[in-house]
N, C-alpha and C positions, 0 to 999 in steps of 0.2 A: 504494500500500500504506500503510495507516494503522497507526502504531505507538504503543504506550503505553510511555513511558520513565520509569524512576525511578532517580535517581542520588543515593546517600547517601554522604556523606563526614564522618567524625568524627575529630578530633584530641583526644587526651587528654594532658595535661602532668603531669609528676611534681611540679611545684611551681607556685605561682601565677605567672602572667604579669601584669605590671603594666600593660602596654599592648601593642597589636598593630595592624598594618595588613595586610589581606589583599586581594589582587587576584584576583577570581573570574571565570572565563570558563566558564560552565555553561549558557549560553542559545544555542540553535540560531540559525544565521544566516538572514536573509531572502534566499532565493535562488529562482530559477525552478524548481530541482530539488525544492523542499520547501515545504510549507505548514504553518505552525505554528497548529494549532487552539486549543491552550491550552498555556501554559507558566508555571510558578511556581518561584521560588527562595526557599526559606524560610531565613532567617538569624536569628542571635540579636538583631539590631537592624537598623534601617533603614540601607541602604547607598545610596551615590550611584551613579547609572547614567550611563555615557558609552560612547563608542566609541573604540577604539584606532586606531592608524594603519593597520591592516589591515582596518578595518571590523567588527571583532569587538565584540560586546557585552561590556562590562567593568564589573563591580560593584566598588566600593571600600568595604570594611568596616573602619571604625576603631573600636577599643574602648579606652577610656581607664580603664576600671574593672578591678579585679583579676579574673582568670578562670583556670580550670584546664582548659578544653576549648573546642573550636570545633566546632559541629555545623551541617551544611548539608544541605539536601534540595532537589534540583531534580527536577521531574517535569512531565509534560505529554503531549500527544498531537501527533504530527507525521506528516504524510502526505507520502510521497516518491514521485517519479515513477520507476518501475522501468524505464522505457524510456530514461532519460537515458544518452546515449553520451559526452557531453563537455560542458564548461562554457565559457561565454564569459568573456573577461577582465573584470575589475572596473575601472571608470573611475578610481577613486581610488587604485588600487594597480597601477602599470604592471608588466608581466610581467618587464621587464629587472631589476627589483629583486631577483628571485629567481635571478640568476646569481652573486650575491656569496656567497662562503663565510662561515660563522660559525665560532667556536671549536669548536662541536659537530660541524661538518660538513667540517672540513679533510680533504683526501684524502691518502692515503699511496701510496707507490710500489707496494706490493703490491696495493692496490686498483686502481691504474691498469692494472697487468698483467692483473688479472682481467677488467677491463671492455674492454680494447683490442679483442678480436674483435667485440664487439657495437656499439662506437661508431665504427668506421671510417666507416660510412655509416648514421647513426642513423635508424631508421624506427620506426613503432609496433610492428611485428612484431619488430624486433631488440631493442627495449627490453623487450618481453614475454619474449623468450628470455633476456635478462639477468636479469629478475626471477625467472624459473624457476631459472636457474643460481645465483642468490643464495640462494634458500631451500634449495637443496641444499648450498651452501657454509656457510650459517648457519641450521641448523634452529631452529625455535621452541622455546626452552627457557627457562623462568623461573628467576629468582634467579641468573643468570650475570652480569647487568649491573645498573646503577642509573640514575637519571634524569640523572646527570652523566656517564655513559659517552659518550665521543666516538665518531664513526663509525669512525675508525681503530682504536680500542681494541676496539670490538665486532667488527670484521672480524677482528682478530688473535685474539680469543677464539674465534671460530668458532661462535658461537651467540648468541641474543638473543631479544628480543620485538619487537612491532610498532614500537616507538619506534626500536630499533636498525636494523631492516630499512629503515625510512623514512629515517633519517639517512644510512645507507650509500648507498642508491639516489640520493638527491638530491645527495649529495656527488659521486658519479661523474658525474652529468649536469652539475652546475655546473663541474666541472673541465674540461669541454669547452664551457663557455659556453652550455649548454642550460638555459633557465630551469626550475627545479624548486622546488616549494613543499611545505611540511609541512602536513598537515591533521589536526586532531583532531576526534573525534566519537563517534558510537555506531554499532554494527553489529548488525543483526538476523541471528541464526543460527537456522534452523528446527529444528536438532537439539538445541539447548540454549540457555539464557539466557546471553548474553554478560556476564561478571561484572566487566568493567572497561571504562573508556573505551578507545577505539581510536584508532589513528593509521595514516595511509597517505600515499603520495606522489602528487603530480600533476606531469606534465611538459607543457611548452608545445610543441606540435607543430602545424605548419600552421595557426597562428592560433587554437588552442583548447587548453584544459586537459584532459588525459586522465588517468584514474585508473590508478594502479599500487599495488594493495594486495598487497604482497609476501607478507605473512604468510598471506593466504588465497588468493593467486594469482587475485585478482579484478581485472578490468580495465574494469569499468563500475560506477558507484556505485549499483547497483540494490538494495543492502541497507544503504546508508550514509546517516547523518544528519550533516550538517556542523554543527559547533559553532564552530570557529575555524580560521583559516589563518595561516601565518607562515613565517619563515625556518627555524625549528627548534622543538624542544619548548618552549624557554623563551618563545617568542612565543605559544604556544597552551596552556600548562599550565592545567588546570582551576583550580588554586589555587597562588598564589605570594604570599609576604609576608615580613614581619619582625615580631619580637616582642621585648619586653624582659622577661627572666626566663622562667620556665616549666620550665627544666631539660630533661630528655629528653622526647620526645614519642612516643606510639604512634598509629598511623594505622589506621583501619578504613574501607574503602571498598567499595561494592557498586553494581553497575549491573544493572538488570533491563530487558530489552527484549522486549516481547511484541507479537504481531500482533493487531490488532483486525479488520482486513478487508483 
């Protein structure tokens, strides 16, 4: 399936920022699951390109001149294999790295009690059942959490978005030493354009990575474009950075994913 993707992100500052450095992950990964036919990232000035420790493409944008906004436009055409059932491990990122909790994924006792029936003898089916129970426990509701909300906080809130579902799910698996990783990317939805970047979990089972998209109850990446993988949101965020000055900021972001064939 060939998809056309447009991802626009604009930051506007109340005051002039004197300088800033932004780390941008908005380029799809090179994987057997997907072919990148064309991809461009338009920025205010030339950025340096490298790969991070997880193999994600990473642009570093440094601005030393005064500015009151940051505008980014990523777009292109990506073809995905809708028959993909699972992914093989990456040679440069051993799966055992993803058994280690991070501050965003630490597990609570309430979470352990919730997961206990599903993780006594973990299988693909039992993890799918846990994913279904999790969306019932934490329905998809916006504006209940933020990018810094931890897994335990989101679970206690009882609602959240794809980032929260993913953090909670991988937290529960890592608590039992089952490797689980955070994936960010794009989702094609044939009922409407997906208006934001997406996140889902992958679990290491029987020597492969299996998809667990809790928010959509999808267990194969047949509508998913991989952009970045990591331990949690902070490893895969489309934009992270620091700036000097600028005051308060306003963010506008929009993603459009349409099918070409």
